[in-house]
C-alpha positions as a LaTeX table, in Angstrom:
\begin{tabular}{lrrr}
\hline
Residue & $x$ (\AA) & $y$ (\AA) & $z$ (\AA) \\
\hline
Unk1 & $-10.51$ & $-190.92$ & 158.21 \\
Unk2 & $-13.40$ & $-188.74$ & 159.24 \\
Unk3 & $-13.20$ & $-185.00$ & 158.86 \\
Unk4 & $-15.40$ & $-183.10$ & 161.31 \\
Unk5 & $-15.89$ & $-179.44$ & 160.65 \\
Unk6 & $-16.85$ & $-177.50$ & 163.75 \\
Unk7 & $-16.73$ & $-174.14$ & 162.01 \\
Unk8 & $-15.64$ & $-172.88$ & 158.65 \\
Unk9 & $-12.28$ & $-171.97$ & 160.17 \\
Unk10 & $-11.48$ & $-175.14$ & 162.12 \\
Unk11 & $-11.37$ & $-178.79$ & 161.18 \\
Unk12 & $-10.79$ & $-181.83$ & 163.34 \\
Unk13 & $-9.46$ & $-185.00$ & 161.79 \\
Unk14 & $-10.10$ & $-188.39$ & 163.38 \\
Unk15 & $-9.15$ & $-191.81$ & 162.12 \\
Unk16 & $-12.12$ & $-194.17$ & 161.81 \\
Unk17 & $-10.61$ & $-196.59$ & 164.35 \\
Unk18 & $-10.17$ & $-193.78$ & 166.91 \\
Unk19 & $-12.08$ & $-194.43$ & 170.14 \\
Unk20 & $-12.94$ & $-190.72$ & 170.31 \\
Unk21 & $-15.35$ & $-191.10$ & 167.39 \\
Unk22 & $-17.21$ & $-193.86$ & 169.21 \\
Unk23 & $-17.37$ & $-191.78$ & 172.40 \\
Unk24 & $-18.63$ & $-188.75$ & 170.46 \\
Unk25 & $-21.30$ & $-190.88$ & 168.79 \\
Unk26 & $-22.48$ & $-192.29$ & 172.14 \\
Unk27 & $-22.61$ & $-188.83$ & 173.71 \\
Unk28 & $-24.42$ & $-187.45$ & 170.67 \\
Unk29 & $-27.01$ & $-190.22$ & 170.91 \\
Unk30 & $-27.55$ & $-189.54$ & 174.62 \\
Unk31 & $-27.96$ & $-185.82$ & 174.00 \\
Unk32 & $-29.95$ & $-186.37$ & 170.81 \\
Unk33 & $-27.52$ & $-184.16$ & 168.90 \\
Unk34 & $-25.28$ & $-184.74$ & 165.93 \\
Unk35 & $-21.58$ & $-185.48$ & 166.30 \\
Unk36 & $-20.48$ & $-182.04$ & 165.14 \\
Unk37 & $-22.73$ & $-180.30$ & 167.68 \\
Unk38 & $-21.28$ & $-182.41$ & 170.50 \\
Unk39 & $-17.77$ & $-181.62$ & 169.30 \\
Unk40 & $-18.50$ & $-177.88$ & 169.15 \\
Unk41 & $-20.00$ & $-177.98$ & 172.65 \\
Unk42 & $-16.95$ & $-179.79$ & 174.03 \\
Unk43 & $-14.59$ & $-177.36$ & 172.30 \\
Unk44 & $-16.40$ & $-174.36$ & 173.80 \\
Unk45 & $-16.19$ & $-175.85$ & 177.29 \\
Unk46 & $-12.50$ & $-176.60$ & 176.81 \\
Unk47 & $-11.76$ & $-173.07$ & 175.60 \\
Unk48 & $-13.65$ & $-171.49$ & 178.50 \\
Unk49 & $-11.82$ & $-173.71$ & 181.00 \\
Unk50 & $-8.42$ & $-172.86$ & 179.51 \\
Unk51 & $-9.21$ & $-169.13$ & 179.48 \\
Unk52 & $-10.24$ & $-169.25$ & 183.14 \\
Unk53 & $-6.98$ & $-170.99$ & 184.02 \\
Unk54 & $-4.97$ & $-168.44$ & 182.05 \\
Unk55 & $-6.71$ & $-165.54$ & 183.78 \\
Unk56 & $-6.24$ & $-167.02$ & 187.25 \\
Unk57 & $-2.55$ & $-167.65$ & 186.55 \\
Unk58 & $-1.92$ & $-164.15$ & 185.20 \\
Unk59 & 0.01 & $-161.63$ & 187.26 \\
Unk60 & $-2.66$ & $-158.98$ & 186.66 \\
Unk61 & $-5.38$ & $-161.18$ & 188.17 \\
Unk62 & $-3.21$ & $-162.01$ & 191.18 \\
Unk63 & $-2.49$ & $-158.30$ & 191.73 \\
Unk64 & $-6.20$ & $-157.43$ & 191.57 \\
Unk65 & $-7.10$ & $-160.18$ & 194.04 \\
Unk66 & $-4.31$ & $-159.17$ & 196.41 \\
Unk67 & $-5.38$ & $-155.52$ & 196.22 \\
Unk68 & $-8.99$ & $-156.47$ & 196.98 \\
Unk69 & $-7.92$ & $-158.61$ & 199.93 \\
Unk70 & $-5.90$ & $-155.74$ & 201.40 \\
Unk71 & $-8.74$ & $-153.30$ & 200.84 \\
Unk72 & $-11.34$ & $-155.48$ & 202.54 \\
Unk73 & $-9.07$ & $-156.63$ & 205.37 \\
Unk74 & $-8.49$ & $-152.98$ & 206.38 \\
Unk75 & $-12.21$ & $-152.36$ & 206.95 \\
\hline
\end{tabular}
């Protein structure tokens, strides 16, 4: 098992035969970064993507967009 620590608060545990480790190593080599840096970068992108989805799916966002559409269509 390999324990990757992205931050002091979060840990990711991979088994050594996991294909994800190999993919992370290849990506790290291409980017000339270490495995943890690649993992942190991927986690940030994932979090941002999920937050964007959550915002777009929220009722508040839909109401704001609908209000803006009505406002600009009346001009």
